[in-house]
C-alpha positions as CSV (number, residue, x, y, z in Angstrom):
1,M,-67.0,5.0,-27.3
2,L,-69.7,4.0,-24.8
3,K,-67.5,1.1,-23.6
4,Y,-64.6,3.5,-23.1
5,L,-66.7,5.9,-21.0
6,I,-68.0,3.0,-18.8
7,T,-64.4,1.9,-18.2
8,I,-63.4,5.4,-17.0
9,I,-66.5,5.6,-14.8
10,L,-65.8,2.2,-13.2
11,F,-62.2,3.1,-12.7
12,Y,-63.2,6.3,-11.0
13,F,-65.6,4.7,-8.6
14,T,-63.3,1.7,-7.9
15,F,-60.2,3.9,-7.1
16,S,-60.5,7.2,-5.3
17,T,-57.3,9.2,-5.7
18,I,-55.7,12.2,-4.2
19,A,-53.6,14.5,-6.4
20,Q,-50.7,16.0,-4.5
21,N,-47.4,17.5,-5.8
22,N,-48.1,16.2,-9.3
23,K,-48.3,12.7,-7.9
24,V,-51.4,10.4,-7.8
25,T,-51.8,8.4,-4.7
26,L,-54.3,5.6,-4.3
27,K,-56.8,6.3,-1.5
28,N,-59.1,3.3,-1.5
29,G,-59.0,0.1,-3.5
30,I,-56.6,-2.5,-5.0
31,Y,-54.2,-1.9,-7.8
32,E,-52.6,-4.8,-9.7
33,E,-49.9,-4.6,-12.4
34,N,-47.6,-7.4,-13.6
35,G,-48.4,-9.5,-10.6
36,N,-47.7,-6.6,-8.1
37,I,-50.6,-5.8,-5.8
38,S,-51.1,-2.6,-3.8
39,S,-54.1,-2.3,-1.5
40,Y,-55.2,0.9,0.2
41,Q,-57.8,2.0,2.7
42,N,-58.3,5.7,3.6
43,G,-55.0,6.5,1.8
44,K,-53.0,3.9,3.9
45,L,-51.7,0.5,3.0
46,H,-54.2,-2.1,4.1
47,G,-54.5,-5.8,3.5
48,K,-52.4,-7.9,1.1
49,Q,-49.5,-6.4,-0.8
50,V,-47.4,-8.3,-3.3
51,K,-44.0,-7.1,-4.7
52,K,-42.3,-9.0,-7.5
53,E,-38.8,-8.7,-8.8
54,G,-38.6,-8.5,-12.6
55,Y,-38.4,-11.9,-14.3
56,S,-36.8,-13.7,-11.5
57,G,-40.1,-14.8,-9.9
58,K,-39.0,-13.6,-6.5
59,A,-41.8,-12.2,-4.5
60,E,-42.6,-10.7,-1.1
61,T,-46.1,-10.7,0.2
62,S,-46.8,-8.2,3.0
63,Y,-49.9,-7.8,5.2
64,Y,-50.9,-4.4,6.5
65,N,-53.5,-3.0,8.9
66,N,-54.3,0.7,8.5
67,G,-50.8,1.5,7.4
68,E,-49.0,-0.7,9.9
69,I,-47.1,-3.8,8.6
70,L,-48.1,-7.1,10.4
71,K,-46.4,-9.9,8.4
72,K,-44.2,-10.6,5.4
73,E,-43.8,-13.8,3.5
74,Y,-41.0,-14.7,1.0
75,N,-40.9,-17.2,-1.9
76,Y,-37.2,-17.0,-2.8
77,F,-35.5,-18.9,0.0
78,L,-35.9,-21.9,2.3
79,I,-34.1,-22.7,5.5
80,D,-34.2,-26.5,5.0
81,K,-34.5,-28.4,1.7
82,N,-37.4,-30.4,3.2
83,D,-39.5,-27.3,4.0
84,T,-42.8,-27.3,2.3
85,K,-43.8,-23.8,3.4
86,Y,-42.0,-20.6,2.7
87,P,-40.6,-18.6,5.6
88,A,-42.4,-15.5,7.1
89,G,-41.7,-12.8,9.6
90,I,-44.1,-11.3,12.1
91,Y,-43.9,-7.6,13.0
92,K,-44.9,-5.8,16.2
93,N,-45.3,-2.1,16.3
94,G,-43.8,-2.0,12.8
95,K,-40.6,-3.7,13.8
96,P,-39.3,-7.3,13.3
97,Y,-40.5,-9.5,16.2
98,Q,-40.7,-13.2,15.3
99,G,-39.5,-15.2,12.3
100,Y,-37.4,-14.5,9.3
101,F,-36.2,-11.1,7.9
102,P,-33.8,-10.7,5.0
103,V,-30.9,-8.3,5.6
104,D,-30.9,-5.3,3.3
105,L,-28.0,-6.3,1.0
106,K,-28.1,-6.5,-2.8
107,E,-25.0,-8.5,-3.3
108,I,-25.7,-11.6,-1.1
109,L,-28.7,-13.2,0.6
110,L,-28.6,-13.1,4.4
111,V,-31.6,-13.7,6.6
112,D,-31.9,-12.9,10.3
113,Y,-34.2,-14.9,12.6
114,Y,-35.9,-13.0,15.5
115,E,-37.4,-14.3,18.7
116,N,-39.4,-11.9,20.8
117,G,-38.0,-8.9,19.0
118,K,-34.3,-9.9,19.3
119,K,-31.9,-11.4,16.7
120,K,-31.1,-15.0,17.5
121,F,-29.8,-16.6,14.3
122,Q,-28.6,-15.6,10.8
123,Y,-28.9,-17.9,7.8
124,S,-26.8,-17.8,4.6
125,K,-25.9,-20.0,1.7
126,E,-22.9,-22.4,1.7
127,N,-21.8,-20.5,-1.5
128,V,-23.0,-16.9,-1.1
129,F,-22.4,-16.2,-4.8
130,S,-24.8,-18.9,-6.0
131,Y,-28.0,-17.6,-7.5
132,K,-29.5,-21.0,-8.2
133,N,-29.5,-22.6,-4.7
134,A,-32.2,-21.1,-2.5
135,I,-31.4,-23.2,0.6
136,L,-29.9,-21.2,3.5
137,S,-28.0,-24.1,5.1
138,V,-25.4,-22.1,7.1
139,K,-26.7,-21.1,10.6
140,S,-24.9,-18.5,12.7
141,T,-25.7,-17.5,16.3
142,Y,-26.1,-14.0,17.6
143,K,-25.0,-12.7,21.0
144,K,-25.7,-9.1,22.1
145,D,-26.7,-8.3,18.5
146,Q,-23.4,-9.5,17.1
147,I,-22.5,-12.8,15.4
148,Y,-20.9,-14.9,18.1
149,D,-20.7,-18.4,16.6
150,G,-20.8,-19.0,12.8
151,V,-20.1,-16.8,9.8
152,C,-20.2,-13.0,9.6
153,Y,-20.2,-11.0,6.4
154,E,-19.0,-7.5,5.6
155,I,-19.3,-6.2,2.0
156,D,-18.6,-3.0,0.1
157,R,-18.0,-2.2,-3.6
158,K,-14.5,-3.8,-3.7
159,H,-14.4,-6.4,-0.9
160,L,-16.4,-9.1,0.7
161,V,-14.9,-10.2,4.1
162,I,-16.2,-13.5,5.6
163,D,-15.3,-14.0,9.3
164,H,-15.6,-17.5,10.8
165,L,-16.1,-17.4,14.5
166,K,-16.3,-20.0,17.2
167,K,-17.7,-18.9,20.6
168,G,-16.6,-15.3,19.9
169,N,-13.1,-16.3,18.7
170,L,-12.0,-15.6,15.1
171,I,-10.7,-18.8,13.5
172,K,-10.7,-17.9,9.8
173,Q,-11.2,-15.0,7.5
174,V,-11.8,-15.0,3.8
175,Y,-11.1,-11.7,1.9
176,W,-12.8,-11.6,-1.5
177,V,-11.4,-8.8,-3.8
178,F,-13.3,-7.5,-6.8
179,A,-12.3,-5.5,-9.8
180,V,-13.3,-5.3,-13.5
181,N,-13.2,-8.9,-14.8
182,Y,-11.4,-10.0,-11.7
183,A,-12.2,-11.8,-8.5
184,N,-9.8,-13.4,-6.0
185,A,-9.9,-14.6,-2.4
186,F,-7.3,-14.6,0.4
187,T,-7.9,-16.9,3.3
188,I,-6.3,-16.5,6.7
189,T,-6.6,-19.5,9.0
190,Y,-5.6,-18.8,12.7
191,N,-4.1,-21.3,15.1
192,S,-2.6,-21.2,18.6
193,S,0.9,-20.2,17.4
194,G,0.0,-17.8,14.5
195,Y,-1.7,-18.1,11.1
196,V,-1.5,-19.3,7.5
197,I,-2.5,-17.2,4.5
198,T,-3.4,-18.8,1.2
199,E,-4.7,-17.4,-2.1
200,R,-7.4,-18.9,-4.4
201,R,-5.8,-18.1,-7.7
202,E,-2.2,-19.1,-6.9
203,S,-2.7,-22.0,-4.5
204,E,0.9,-23.2,-4.5
205,A,2.0,-20.2,-2.4
206,K,1.3,-19.5,1.2
207,I,2.5,-17.4,4.1
208,V,3.0,-19.0,7.5
209,F,3.5,-17.1,10.8
210,D,4.5,-19.5,13.5
211,N,5.9,-18.6,16.9
212,G,7.4,-15.3,15.8
213,K,8.7,-16.5,12.5
214,L,7.1,-15.2,9.2
215,S,7.8,-17.4,6.2
216,F,6.9,-17.3,2.5
217,L,6.5,-20.8,0.9
218,S,5.9,-22.1,-2.6
219,N,5.0,-25.7,-3.3
220,G,5.8,-26.5,0.4
221,K,9.3,-25.1,0.1
222,E,10.4,-22.2,2.3
223,I,11.7,-19.4,0.1
224,L,12.3,-16.6,2.7
225,Y,11.7,-16.1,6.3
226,I,11.7,-13.1,8.7
227,Q,12.2,-12.7,12.4
228,R,12.4,-9.6,14.6
229,T,16.0,-8.8,15.4
230,R,17.4,-8.7,18.9
231,N,21.0,-8.0,18.2
232,T,23.2,-4.8,18.0
233,L,21.3,-3.4,15.1
234,K,19.1,-0.3,15.8
235,N,15.5,-1.3,15.8
236,K,14.7,0.7,12.6
237,D,15.1,0.5,8.9
238,V,14.9,3.4,6.4
239,V,13.4,2.5,3.0
240,F,13.7,4.7,-0.1
241,Y,11.0,5.3,-2.7
242,E,10.3,7.9,-5.4
243,E,7.3,10.3,-5.6
244,N,7.0,12.7,-8.6
245,N,10.7,12.1,-9.4
246,I,11.7,13.2,-5.8
247,L,13.4,10.9,-3.4
248,K,11.3,10.0,-0.3
249,K,12.1,7.9,2.7
250,K,10.2,6.2,5.5
251,I,11.3,4.7,8.8
252,R,10.1,1.2,9.5
253,D,10.5,-1.3,12.4
254,K,13.6,-3.5,12.0
255,C,13.5,-7.1,11.1
256,Q,15.9,-9.7,9.8
257,L,15.3,-11.2,6.3
258,S,16.8,-14.6,5.5
259,V,16.8,-15.9,1.9
260,K,16.7,-19.7,1.4
261,V,16.5,-19.8,-2.4
262,D,18.8,-17.9,-4.8
263,D,16.1,-17.0,-7.4
264,Y,13.5,-15.8,-4.8
265,Y,13.0,-12.7,-6.9
266,Q,11.0,-14.7,-9.4
267,Y,8.1,-14.4,-6.9
268,V,7.9,-10.6,-6.8
269,N,4.7,-10.6,-8.9
270,N,3.0,-13.2,-6.7
271,K,0.2,-11.6,-4.7
272,L,1.1,-13.4,-1.5
273,F,4.7,-12.4,-1.9
274,N,3.6,-8.8,-1.9
275,I,1.5,-9.4,1.2
276,F,4.5,-11.1,2.9
277,A,6.7,-8.0,2.1
278,E,4.1,-5.7,3.7
279,L,3.6,-7.9,6.8
280,Q,7.2,-7.8,7.8
281,Y,6.8,-4.1,8.8
282,L,3.6,-4.5,10.8
283,K,3.8,-4.7,14.6
284,N,4.0,-8.4,15.6
285,Y,3.1,-9.2,12.0
286,D,-0.5,-8.3,12.8
287,I,-2.7,-8.5,9.8
288,N,-4.5,-5.5,8.4
289,M,-5.6,-7.3,5.2
290,N,-7.9,-4.5,4.0
291,A,-5.1,-2.0,4.0
292,I,-2.6,-4.4,2.4
293,I,-4.9,-5.4,-0.4
294,E,-5.8,-1.8,-1.0
295,D,-2.1,-1.1,-1.4
296,F,-1.0,-3.7,-3.9
297,M,-4.4,-4.1,-5.8
298,Y,-4.9,-0.3,-6.3
299,H,-1.2,0.7,-6.3
300,K,-1.3,2.9,-3.2
301,S,1.9,1.6,-1.6
302,E,5.3,3.2,-2.2
303,D,7.6,1.6,-4.8
304,V,10.5,0.9,-2.4
305,F,13.8,0.4,-4.4
306,A,16.4,0.4,-1.6
307,E,16.8,0.1,2.2
308,I,19.4,0.8,4.9
309,S,19.7,-0.4,8.5
310,Y,21.4,1.7,11.2
311,N,23.4,0.6,14.2
312,N,23.0,1.7,17.8
313,E,25.3,4.7,17.2
314,G,23.0,5.9,14.4
315,K,25.5,5.0,11.6
316,P,24.7,3.1,8.4
317,F,25.1,-0.6,9.0
318,R,23.7,-2.8,6.2
319,G,22.0,-2.0,2.9
320,I,22.1,1.0,0.5
321,L,22.0,4.6,1.7
322,V,20.5,6.7,-1.0
323,S,20.7,10.4,-1.7
324,Q,19.6,12.5,-4.6
325,K,21.6,15.0,-6.7
326,D,19.6,16.9,-9.3
327,K,17.6,14.1,-11.0
328,E,20.1,11.3,-10.4
329,Y,20.9,9.2,-7.4
330,V,23.9,8.3,-5.3
331,G,23.9,4.9,-3.5
332,K,26.4,3.9,-0.8
333,I,26.5,0.1,-0.1
334,Y,27.2,-0.9,3.5
335,K,27.8,-4.3,5.0
336,D,28.4,-4.7,8.8
337,G,29.0,-1.0,9.1
338,K,31.7,-0.8,6.4
339,L,31.2,1.1,3.1
340,L,31.8,-1.4,0.3
341,K,31.0,0.7,-2.8
342,T,29.6,4.0,-3.9
343,L,27.3,4.2,-7.0
344,N,27.3,7.7,-8.6
345,K,24.8,9.2,-11.0
346,V,22.6,6.1,-11.2
347,S,18.9,5.6,-11.8
348,K,16.3,4.2,-9.4
349,D,16.1,0.9,-11.3
350,S,19.9,0.5,-11.2
351,L,19.9,1.0,-7.4
352,N,17.1,-1.5,-7.0
353,T,19.1,-4.1,-9.1
354,A,22.1,-3.4,-6.9
355,Y,20.0,-3.8,-3.8
356,Q,18.6,-7.2,-4.9
357,K,22.1,-8.5,-5.6
358,F,23.3,-7.2,-2.3
359,L,20.5,-9.2,-0.5
360,L,21.4,-12.4,-2.3
361,T,25.1,-12.2,-1.4
362,S,24.8,-10.9,2.2
363,L,21.6,-12.4,3.5
364,K,21.6,-16.0,2.1
365,K,22.2,-18.6,4.7
């Protein structure tokens, strides 16, 4: 009992506390628990502070003077494998001034290097998903507070976008897509005449945009290609899709699809094939990969089942013109401005099958 009372008295004289809003704040002294250290003077952080992260062994050691942070040291990364001393960052007026400062991201480890209060470099891992390797061997350069040369990262709950830049020019992008028990990456490599898109999971397929021509390839073989039309066709297509059992249509920019392989439809479940299908309607085949991935990964795009092109007189020219009567559809098949056949009282799936057959017979070269 006496020992217990002495412990309470020693604790009281060692730590002065202030009770405020049902919280107890340390006023003077040092508090240690599980390797974490908090040091106070006159109710403010003062001296050495240590913050550890669970069982990982990661720790940050901070140094304060009368509530103002002066310095922070880190034990969980190195800039070079030959370094013998862990990096540190110096603060001035409470802001990063000189040295290394981790970026506030939970998913990946990025560290900014400051000189005289300005960002100069950013360091990252060769494999940003690796938890074992603590060496930040990738060095990127800042210019006007933006990554100018090197690698830039943008992350949210569903995506990680990695931009590779050279002197301010974008040369490659990697889009990581995340879902439950799923991860995949799409890489866009830019060149002077266009770009190439590849996929991590299905590496045999790729999209090539070269001098105005957009192609889908599998195992090096061209399956389809698209070019903007400059003939007598009106510069618009109308596509048909269904929403809540009601026929909907959307006007899209006109382009010419050429099929090189009869059984191209076997690729419809390929992710790159879906991207290819979306790219054909974008201006100059410009890539908005975030929007495209959102569409086919999270089923936000329309389920297009037929399409019609119009001529300069505004009359149906090629494809299937669809109308709806009650809950059934009517499809009129046109080729070169002539009505070939009318399909009455058919389903959406039947029209889609007819449209795919029409493509094979009329567009194959």
